[in-house]
C-alpha positions in Angstrom: 10.8 -1.4 -1.3 12.8 -3.9 -2.3 12.7 -6.5 -4.7 11.7 -10.2 -2.9 14.4 -12.4 -2.9 12.5 -14.9 -4.9 9.9 -13.1 -6.4 6.4 -14.9 -7.6 6.6 -16.2 -10.9 4.0 -16.0 -13.8 3.3 -17.6 -16.7 3.3 -16.8 -20.1 -0.6 -17.2 -20.3 -1.0 -15.0 -17.5 1.1 -12.3 -18.7 -1.1 -12.8 -22.2 -4.3 -12.4 -20.1 -2.8 -9.5 -18.2 -1.8 -7.7 -22.1 -5.1 -7.2 -22.6 -4.6 -3.6 -21.2 -1.4 -2.5 -20.2 -0.1 0.8 -19.3 2.9 1.9 -21.7 6.6 2.4 -20.8 7.3 5.8 -20.6 10.7 7.2 -19.8 10.7 9.6 -16.8 7.0 8.3 -16.0 6.4 5.1 -15.3 9.3 4.4 -12.6 8.6 2.1 -9.5 6.4 4.8 -7.4 4.4 5.1 -10.5 3.9 1.4 -11.4 2.7 0.7 -7.4 0.4 3.4 -7.2 -1.0 1.8 -10.2 -1.4 -1.1 -9.0 -3.2 -0.2 -6.1 -5.8 1.1 -8.6 -5.8 -1.7 -10.9 -5.1 -5.5 -9.9 -5.1 -6.9 -13.6 -3.4 -4.4 -15.8 0.1 -5.1 -17.2 2.6 -2.7 -16.1 5.8 -1.8 -17.8 9.2 0.1 -16.6 10.6 3.0 -18.2 12.8 1.5 -20.5 16.5 0.3 -19.3 19.3 0.5 -21.5 21.1 -2.8 -22.0 24.7 -1.2 -21.8 23.5 0.6 -18.5 22.7 -3.1 -17.2 25.8 -4.9 -18.5 28.5 -2.2 -18.7 27.3 0.2 -16.4 26.4 -2.2 -13.6 23.4 -0.4 -12.9 21.6 -3.0 -11.7 19.4 -0.9 -9.2 17.3 0.0 -12.3 16.0 -3.4 -11.8 14.6 -3.0 -8.3 10.9 -3.3 -7.8 8.2 -4.2 -5.7 6.8 -7.7 -5.7 3.2 -6.0 -5.4 3.7 -4.4 -9.0 3.6 -7.8 -10.5 2.3 -8.2 -13.4 5.1 -6.0 -14.4 7.5 -5.7 -17.3 10.7 -4.6 -18.0 11.7 -2.5 -21.2 15.0 -2.6 -22.6 16.7 -0.2 -25.6 19.5 -1.6 -27.3 20.9 -3.0 -30.4 23.5 -5.6 -29.7 22.4 -9.4 -29.4 24.5 -10.2 -27.1 24.6 -7.6 -24.7 20.4 -7.3 -24.8 20.7 -11.3 -24.2 22.5 -10.7 -20.9 20.3 -7.8 -19.8 17.2 -10.1 -20.6 18.8 -12.7 -18.3 19.4 -10.3 -15.3 15.7 -8.8 -16.0 14.5 -12.7 -15.7 16.4 -13.6 -12.8 15.4 -10.2 -10.6 11.6 -11.6 -11.5 10.5 -9.5 -14.3 7.2 -11.5 -15.8 7.8 -10.2 -19.6 11.1 -8.7 -21.4 10.3 -6.2 -23.9 12.6 -4.8 -26.7 12.0 -0.8 -27.4 11.7 -0.2 -31.1 9.8 2.8 -31.2 11.4 5.5 -29.2 12.2 8.3 -31.6 14.4 10.5 -29.1 17.4 11.8 -30.2 19.7 10.1 -27.4 18.2 6.8 -28.0 18.5 7.2 -32.0 22.5 8.1 -31.6 22.7 4.7 -29.2 21.1 2.9 -32.3 17.9 2.0 -29.9 14.1 2.7 -30.5 12.9 3.5 -33.5 15.7 3.6 -35.8 15.7 -0.4 -35.4 12.4 -0.7 -37.7 15.3 0.1 -40.4 17.0 -3.3 -39.7 14.5 -6.4 -39.1 17.2 -8.5 -39.5 18.8 -7.5 -36.7 15.8 -6.7 -34.6 15.1 -10.6 -35.1 18.8 -11.3 -34.3 18.2 -9.9 -30.8 14.5 -11.3 -30.5 16.4 -14.6 -31.1 19.3 -14.3 -28.7 17.0 -12.7 -25.4 14.9 -15.7 -26.2 17.6 -18.3 -26.1 19.0 -16.4 -22.6 15.6 -16.4 -20.9 12.5 -18.4 -20.6 9.7 -15.2 -19.6 8.1 -14.1 -22.9 10.5 -11.5 -25.0 8.4 -9.1 -26.8 8.9 -6.5 -29.3 7.2 -3.1 -29.1 7.5 -0.9 -32.5 6.0 1.9 -35.0 4.2 1.1 -38.1 7.2 2.6 -39.7 9.9 5.2 -39.7 10.3 8.7 -42.3 9.6 8.0 -45.4 9.1 4.0 -45.1 6.1 2.7 -46.9 4.1 1.1 -43.6 2.2 -1.3 -45.9 5.5 -3.2 -46.8 7.4 -2.2 -44.1 5.5 -3.2 -40.8 4.4 -6.8 -42.3 8.1 -7.6 -43.5 9.1 -6.5 -39.6 6.9 -8.7 -38.0 7.4 -11.4 -39.8 10.6 -11.5 -39.2 10.3 -11.1 -35.3 7.5 -13.9 -35.4 10.1 -16.4 -37.0 12.6 -15.5 -34.6 10.3 -16.2 -31.8 8.3 -13.4 -31.0 4.9 -14.2 -30.2 3.2 -11.0 -29.0 4.1 -7.5 -30.0 2.9 -4.0 -29.5 2.6 -1.7 -32.3 2.2 2.2 -32.1 -0.1 3.1 -34.6 1.9 6.1 -36.1 4.9 6.3 -38.4 8.1 8.2 -36.1 9.9 11.2 -37.8 13.2 10.8 -36.9 14.5 13.8 -38.4 12.9 17.6 -37.9 10.4 16.0 -35.2 10.5 16.2 -31.4 9.9 13.1 -29.5 6.7 15.0 -28.3 5.5 15.8 -31.5 6.4 12.3 -32.7 3.1 11.4 -30.1 0.9 13.6 -32.2 2.2 13.2 -36.3 1.9 11.8 -38.4 -1.6 10.4 -38.1 -2.7 7.0 -36.7 -3.5 4.3 -38.8 -5.6 1.9 -36.9 -6.5 0.2 -40.1 -3.3 -0.8 -40.5 -2.4 -2.3 -37.2 -6.3 -4.4 -38.0 -4.6 -5.6 -41.4 -1.8 -7.4 -39.5 -4.0 -8.8 -37.0 -5.9 -11.0 -40.3 -2.2 -11.1 -41.6 -0.8 -12.8 -38.6 -3.5 -14.5 -36.5 -1.7 -16.7 -34.3 0.3 -13.1 -32.9 -0.9 -11.6 -30.2 -0.8 -7.7 -31.0 -1.7 -4.8 -29.0 -2.1 -1.3 -30.3 -1.0 1.7 -28.7 -1.6 5.3 -29.8 -4.2 7.5 -29.4 -6.5 5.8 -27.0 -7.9 7.8 -24.4 -10.3 6.3 -22.0 -11.3 2.1 -21.3 -14.4 2.9 -23.9 -12.1 3.2 -27.1 -10.0 0.3 -25.1 -12.9 -2.2 -25.2 -13.9 -1.1 -28.5 -10.4 -2.0 -29.9 -10.6 -5.3 -28.3 -14.1 -6.2 -29.6 -13.0 -5.3 -33.0 -10.3 -8.0 -32.7 -7.3 -6.9 -31.3 -5.4 -9.2 -28.1 -4.5 -6.1 -26.3 -4.6 -2.3 -25.9 -1.9 -0.1 -24.1 -2.7 3.2 -22.7 -0.2 6.0 -22.1 -0.3 9.4 -21.1 -4.2 9.3 -20.6 -3.4 6.0 -18.2 -1.2 8.6 -16.5 -3.0 11.5 -16.1 -6.4 10.2 -15.6 -5.3 7.3 -13.6 -8.5 6.3 -11.5 -11.0 7.2 -14.7 -8.8 4.1 -16.6 -7.9 1.6 -14.2 -10.1 1.6 -11.3 -12.7 0.4 -13.9 -10.1 -1.7 -15.9 -10.7 -5.3 -14.0 -14.3 -5.5 -14.5 -14.7 -4.1 -18.0 -11.6 -5.7 -19.1 -11.2 -9.0 -17.4 -14.8 -9.5 -15.8 -13.8 -9.1 -12.0 -16.1 -8.1 -10.1 -16.3 -4.4 -9.4 -14.5 -3.5 -6.0 -16.3 -0.4 -3.8 -13.6 1.5 -3.1 -13.2 5.5 -3.8 -9.8 7.5 -4.8 -9.4 8.8 -1.5 -9.0 4.8 -0.5 -6.2 4.9 -2.7 -4.4 7.9 -1.7 -4.5 6.5 1.7 -3.2 3.1 0.7 -0.1 5.2 -0.7 1.0 6.5 2.7 3.1 3.8 4.1 4.8 3.5 1.0 5.4 7.1 0.4 7.0 6.9 4.2 9.0 4.2 3.4 10.3 6.1 0.3 10.7 9.1 2.5 12.4 7.2 5.6 14.9 5.9 3.0 16.1 9.0 2.4 13.9 9.7 -1.0 11.7 12.9 -1.8 8.2 12.9 -1.0 8.0 14.7 -4.7 9.4 11.6 -6.3 6.4 9.3 -5.1 3.1 12.1 -5.2 4.2 13.6 -8.3 2.4 10.2 -10.1 -0.7 10.6 -7.8 -1.6 14.5 -9.1 -3.8 13.1 -11.5 -5.9 10.9 -9.1 -8.8 13.1 -8.8 -8.6 14.5 -12.1 -12.2 16.0 -13.5 -13.4 15.6 -9.8 -14.1 18.5 -7.4 -11.4 19.9 -5.4 -8.6 18.2 -7.8 -7.6 21.6 -8.1 -6.3 21.7 -4.3 -5.1 18.3 -4.1 -2.9 18.9 -7.4 -1.7 22.4 -5.6 -1.1 21.3 -2.1 1.1 18.1 -3.3 2.9 20.1 -5.9 3.8 23.1 -3.7 4.4 20.9 -0.7 6.2 17.8 -1.4 9.4 19.1 -2.7 9.7 20.9 0.7 12.1 19.7 3.0 10.8 17.2 5.5 7.9 16.6 3.5 6.5 13.3 4.8 3.1 11.2 4.0 1.0 13.0 6.0 1.3 15.8 3.5 -0.9 13.7 1.9 -3.8 13.5 4.3 -3.3 17.1 4.6 -3.9 17.8 0.7 -7.3 15.2 1.1 -8.4 17.8 3.8 -7.7 20.6 1.5 -9.8 19.0 -1.1 -13.0 18.4 1.0 -12.5 22.2 2.1 -12.6 23.3 -1.5 -15.5 21.0 -2.4 -17.4 22.3 0.7 -17.0 25.9 -0.3 
């Protein structure tokens, strides 16, 4: 349940290939247990941490936020912050911990993030972002990447996005993930910012033409593996999937290695993944954690399949109870089979 003393290193080209399909960094969702679970389903997809703020690491000494299991690799650390010196220190910490990539968040619209001058508000100051990227690159030898929006508030994305990309490319950024919609920093909640204003995939496609040597991944509204393959076929370098991968992990991630990277499909079922999670879940409980902290990420494993409701109900109702351990996963599987047979 802890990091290896000497974590395996991945080359920049390895991470670039992994970035053909990635699972988005999502606050309160993509924690280490979620990543461990997703890695059991796809051996190839690039996984991201939820955003970790540079001040928490540098000023707060919260180094436990960097903990991960080596089995999660390839995994990238997403940082939030706006101070170049502090981000450089945090990037150095992340690289030392063994992360394969350090990503700077320039896309989160939450009020909490804005108040710290993190996230999407940085789209207003591409010069500052460029200084942050340069400082992070100087501090570490792992790839430094950026996740951004196409613009914020009343900005014109046709003007703002090319300038933003040009500045970070000049600072040494070779890979970017673009959430293909604006962020409205006033008047819309983070949840509303996931759906409005409309997506502009065409603009992101034009950015690939304008910056042919920049590795560009697209994010926002991708709801399935077929859609991801289509976007790659249109010339983009990568696709990042968020909520769909979380809520329907088997549908998207189990076939990804074959569809995206051409691997030989593995003959397995979601039940196999459930069983494989049991030792991890028990180790988490034995270390003082709650079973629900692991099983909450597994609720969508059987989404759309017979018995899925029984699976979700069993885990949701019983994993939060005192004394719950990994045997509940076996119980939930048996309840699912009973529901199928009824």
